[in-house]
N, C-alpha and C positions, 0 to 999 in steps of 0.2 A: 443519118442511120447508113450503116451502109449495106443493108440490104433489103429489098423489097416488101410492104407489109400488106395487109387486106385493102389500105389506104390506096394503094395504088392499084386495086381490081372494080374495073368500073365494067356495066355493062354486060354482068358473067349470068342474066335473067336463061334458062336452057343451057348452059354451061355443064361439063358434066367438071366437076371436080372432086380429086383425087385429094383428100385430108387422112397425113399419117398423123394420128393420137398414139396415146398409150395407156392402154387400156389393159397393161399388163398389175392387177390386180390381186389382194387375195382374197380367196374363196375360201367358205369351210363350210360342208354340207349343203351347196351346192348356191349359198348363197355369201355377195361381196360383200365381206365383213371390213372394208375401208373404203370409199369409194373418193376420194380425195382426188386421185386423175382425173374420174370421167368428170368431178364438178370441172375440174381446171379447165376439161375442153370442148364445154358446151357457149362459149360466148362466141367462140370459131365456128363451131358450128349451128349456132344459132342463125348466127351474121348471114353466113353464106345462104341459110334454108331459105330468109325474109328477103334475100335482094335473088329467087328465084332458080338457083344455084339446082343440079342434081347433087347431093351432098354423096360422094363417097367412100368410104372411113377404109384405113386399111393401120391394121395395127397385130400388135403378135401377144401370144397370150402363152406366159410357162416355154420350156424348151425342148419342142418336141424332134428336135437334132432331123429336123430332115423329111421328116413323116406323120402325118393325118396321125392323133392320141385323141382317143373320143375328147380326155376326161379336160384336155386341152384347146376342144373347141371353144372359137367364139362368139356359139351359140348358147355357151352359158353365162356370157357376160351380156350380150345386148337385151336384158330387159333390165339389167340394174342403168344400159344406158337413156332407154327407154323411157323409167320412173323420173328419173335426174330430167331428161332433156324435154323429158309432157309432151312428146313426140314419139311418133308411130317409127321404129326403126326395119326396117327392113333386111332379111339376111340369107347371105346368099351364101354356098356351102363348099364355095371353091375361091379364090383370090386373081384365079388367071381362069383362059377359057371361053365353054362354055357358056357353064353355069351361072359366070361371075356376067358372061356377056347378054346372055338369059333375061336375068334379074337387070341388068342395066333400062337395058332395053326397056323394059317396063317403067323407068320410073317415070311419075311427072314432075316437073319444076317442082322445085322446093323441097323434094323428096331426099330421108335419108334412109341409106342403104348400109347395110354395114357388111365387109368381106369377110372370109373366112383367114384366119390365123395367117400370115406371111411363113412365116417358118413351115409349114403341113411341105414347102417346097425345097427343097436342098440351095436352087441358087438364092433366095434370099439374104443369109447368112456369106454366100461367098459372094456377093454382087455380080451372080451373075447378068450377060450385056442380055442375051435371050431373052432369060425370066424378066429382068425388067423393060425391054424389049414389050414381052405380054401382060405386064404393070400396065404399062403409058398405054397401051393400047385401049386401056378403060379412060381414059379422061385426056380432060384439053388441056387441063390446069392443075398445079402441083404447089401443095401447099402443106408446111410439117407444121406441128405444133406439137412435134414430141420431140423436148427438147434436153427427156430422160434417157433419149436414147440413141441422141445426135453425138451418144460419142464412139457408135459402131458404125464403119462403109458396107451399109445393107445396098440391097436395090432397095424401100425404100427409106431410106435414110437420107442417101445420097447418090444411089444411082437414078432415081427420078428427076430428076433436081439437073441434070443432065440433057434430058433428054423433051423435058415439060415447060411452060412458062411456068417460074419457082415462087412463092412468098413462105413467108413466115404467117402464121398466125397468129392468133391474142398474148396466146401459153408462151409463144417462142418469142412475142414481140417482147412480154414482158420483163424475163425469164434473164434475156442479151439487154436489155438496158438497164436493170439491176444491176446484175454481174460489168457491166462495164460502169457505173458509180460506183460498184465495191472493189475493182484493180484494178479496170484500165483504164481509168483517166478518173481517180480519187478524191477527194479532198481531205487532205492533211492535216491531221494526223493519223495516219491511222493504224489501226488498232486489228489484230486477230488473237483469236480466240481458239486452239485448239485440243481439244478433249480425246474420251477416249480408252481405250486400252491397252492400247502397243503403241512402238513407234517402228515398230518393224513395217507397220501395214499405212505410214502417213511419211516416210523416209523424204521422199520426191517434195509432197506436199509441205513440210520444214521446209528442208532447203532451197523451193521456188522463193518464201513467205521472207524468211527474212530479207531476200534481194527487192524486198517491196515492202514493205508495211514497217512502218516506227515501232510499234513493239509487237512480242508474241507473247501473250500469255498460254501457257502449256498446263494442262488441268489432268484430270482423271488418271490412268493409270502408268499412261506415261511420262507424266510428270513422274514420276516417283524413279526411272529409268534413266534423269538427265541426274534426281536428285545423289541416287548413289553413285550414276561417276565425278559426282564430286566429294565422293569420298565416301558421303553420309548413310548411317546403318538404315533401312526402311524396315525391316521385323520383317513378316510377314506378309510381305507388303506384293500386287504384281507387279513383279521388276523382268526387267528384259537384261539380267547382269550381260550378254554377252556382245551388244548393241549400246553397250560404257565405249567406245570408242567412236562409234557413232555417233552417239550425243552431245559427245566433245565438241567433235569435227562440226556440225551444227553450231553448238554455244559458236567457237572462233569463227564461223561461217558470218554467224549473225552479227560479232563485234568489226568484224572488217566494213560489212554494208552500214555499222550504226542504227543498227533494231536493238532492241532493250529486251533482251526475256524478262520473263517474270515467272517465277518458278514459284509454288505453295512457300510460307514463312511456318503457316501450322498444319494441323495437317486432325481429322476428326478419325478416330479411331478404334477398334472394336476387337472380341478373337472371334467373333463368327460374323460371319456373313450370311444375316438372315431380317426380318423385318424387326424391328427393337430391339435389338443385339443393344443390350450394357457397349455403353459408349462415353468418352474421353476426349476432348479437347489438351491434346499435346502440340511443343514445338516443333517443326521438325526436324533440329536436332535431336532431340528425346522420345527417338518413336521406341516405343516396346518391343525386346525383341518377339516377343508371342505374339504379338498384334500387329493387324493391316489395317494403312489408310483406306482407307470408304469415301472421303470427301476431304473438301480443305475447310481449313477453319477461319474463325470471324476475323481476325486479321490478315489473311489471304486477302478475302472478301473483300475487305474494308482497300484494298490494295490494287485490287483490278477492278473494280469500280471509280477509282481516282482514276486511273488511264482509262476508263470509257466515259471517264463521266470530258476528259482533256481530249479525247478521243472527236472528230466530224463526221471520218467511214471504222465503221466495225463489222467485221467480216466476223461469223461462226462456224466451225465446226465438232462436234461432240462436243458434252456433256463433262460438268467441274469435277463431277463426283461419281457412284453409286444411287442415280437420283431414283433410278426405278423404287428401288426399297428406301424407304421413309425410318432414318430422320437423317440420310443420307442425302438430301435433292436441296438442302439446306441453301448450295453454297449457286446452283446451278439453277433455280430458283428467285433468288435474291438479285443474281447480277443479274439477268436476263429479266426480272421487271423495274430496274434500274435501266436499260439496255432500250426497255419500248417506251419508257417517262422521257427518255430526251427523245428517241423518233417523236412520239408523238406532241415532246414540246418544239417540235423543228428545226433540235442542235444537232442531229444525227440523221447519219442514212446507214441504215441494218440491214446486213442481206445474212443469212443464218440456212444450211445445209446440208446436206447428208446422212444418210444414216440413218442413228437416234437423235437427230439432232433435232428434227422433224417432230417428234413425242415430246423431247423434252424443253422444246420450246409451247405443246402443246398442255401436257403438263404446268408450266410455271402461267399459265392464261394470256399470252400476250401472241399469240403465233398470228393474232389478227393486228398487232400493235406494229409490228416490227417492221422496214420499207421491202420489204419480200424473203418468204421464205420457200423456198427453193426444194422440192418433191424429186429432186430426179437421182440422187444416191452417187452411182456409180458417175455421171459426169460430171457432175457439181465440183468431185472431187477430181476428174482428171482436169478441169477447169481452172481448180485452185492453185494444182500444180504444174495449170502453164505448160499442156500440153492443147495439142490441135484436136478441136474436135469437128471430125469430118463435115458430118452433116449440118454444121454451123459454117463453117468451109464456104464449101460448096453455095451456100446462101449469100454470100456476102458474096460471092465471082458473079450473082448473076445480076447485081445491081447494074 
């Protein structure tokens, strides 16, 4: 590995360790509704605490735009962290200055302290040198365990690694190791599945993938844009007709790179988008003018699963159909279960993430059976697009 991990940290009892975590979790009526991101950082917090470090958590919550906002205070999240960690979590009403210093001064070895939202200061998102110095004054060591924020060059994600000895936390380490297996240095053949609604949001992603994978499966609403670009009528299906030339260019780039493009050959169509709507399976060349494609059909599922069976590495972003509404979840669930079975047998490395993908894998009941499911969202997508991730790059530079 080209970055330091907690394995490289020794004799940290009594040391102040600043740990960047992602606590930007959904909250409704004062309660955290999805604690996945909190659960992911528990191993790092617990390991440091058990080694006697003073664990000081840095995080953001929402988009307060550099000003204190009461309903974006991390004090709202602290009880959930405490419950999941099963350990007292102290709270400081600021992340720099006297309030932070006083709270840190009162810590015992092994204590955990959560500092207030870093984005309450304008310097955070600007990666301002003075603000970064003020953060660094709170610690002796920096650990980044927030891959999901690593695509931002902020003070708490990138700047601190320039001022303090920097290490990857366990979640960051697991993510980077999984991504290396996925696209960095994968076993071939590599198959990518990309779904979702629109091509317009994933042009960079598709252009990067066709140069790196052996086959690119395109599903979801975006498949309609490719199908229409070939001259096929897609009825009332979600389709970005103005991106026909972009779709054609992606197909040309794929052919040049020797990457197979796998598009649906049949689809499940309906006249209305609602649960239990009357539906039928039609060949992709026979989509009724008054209907919309809401899932790929059985022949397409078989074709995708054939590619998954050939693959040694699978990278997945986005569902194949409108999986939130039955019965249009069949394709996503069927392929996910096939990928999970091959992964469990040791035949496949499977990495999934970004947006609806986590929900889709949970819906299919396979999230724990794939090699790695990333909760990182934007950072995962930017990695798939081949873009630099400042919070990761700086860790590599510290090795």
